[in-house]
C-alpha positions, 0 to 999 in steps of 0.5 A: 221854600221848603217851609212854605210848601209844607205849610201849604200842604197842611202841615204844622210848621215851626221855623227858627232863624236868627235873622229877624227879617226872614222870620218876619217874612214867613211868620204869617205863613207857618204855624210858628216862627221864632227868632233865635239861635238854633244852636242854643238848646234852650231856644229849641226847647222853648220853641217846642221843637220836641213836640214835632215829628220831623226837623229839617236842619237847613243851615248854609254851607258856611255853618258846618259846625253849627249844622252838626251841633244842631243835628246832635242836639235834636237827636238828644231831644228825641226827634223821631226824624232829622233831615239835614243839609250837607255841603260835602260827602264828609259833612254828610258822613258826620251828620249821619254819625251824629243822628241825621236820618236823612242827608240832602245835597241841595247845591248842584255846584260841587266845585267848592267842595273841600273834603280832604282825609289825611293819612290815618295813624293809630291815633287820629284822623283829620277831615278838613271840611273847608278852609276854616273848619275841621274834624279831628279824631284823636286819642284822649290827650294826656292832660285830659285823661281822668277829667270830666268834660264839663271841667275841661270846658274845651269849647270856652278854652279852645273853641272846639266841641267834642261830638263823639267818644269811642266806646270802650275797647273800640277805635271805630264804634262811637257813642254820641256824647251827652253827659258833661260829667263823663270822665275821659279815659286815656285810651279812648278816641275823641272826635272833635270839631272846630275852626282850624285857627282854634285847633292849632292856636295852642301848642297843646293842640298839635300832635306829631305829624298832625297837619290841617289840609292847606296848612302843611307846616302846622305840626308840633310836639303832641297833646300834653 
């Protein structure tokens, strides 16, 4: 166990997990153990994460979206070094893009890896991490242009998260989103992560020629 080994070597170790039994089992062996949702920024702040020099994101392979969000939050909190666990090469690329300083592959069995890249157009790219979650790169939908991210409330309305936005005039140089008051411009490129079902649930989430790997018929009339 990573946390136990670090503690046994004299390091100050904080563990955050939402499984109470796991926290109870390790609480006496580390500096501090907190039962809470690690994807919640308030939980991280209350636990004192910002005072640590290194954070390790060890969420399982079924929690890709959560691991990316936690890594992004830790980066925004100013953690000097972030180590994250990946389950595929594409997962590693996104973790690195959102702030991970080091990405590790603890699993030896790569047979379950699902990382498909669809044909890139001038507008978007689709990366399918698993049968359930994907990363979408697309031009700002027309109905989103000119609106602040907080007003769009895409997480509540669509079940997705904006994790990066292209810098002005560039389609491949991204800035990590931090300001909810940021207004989206028409020609910017967004990087969005979410469940496949949520992405294709609304007709407005379908783009000409867009499909999710494993769902070849998921295509529609474009973001409106």
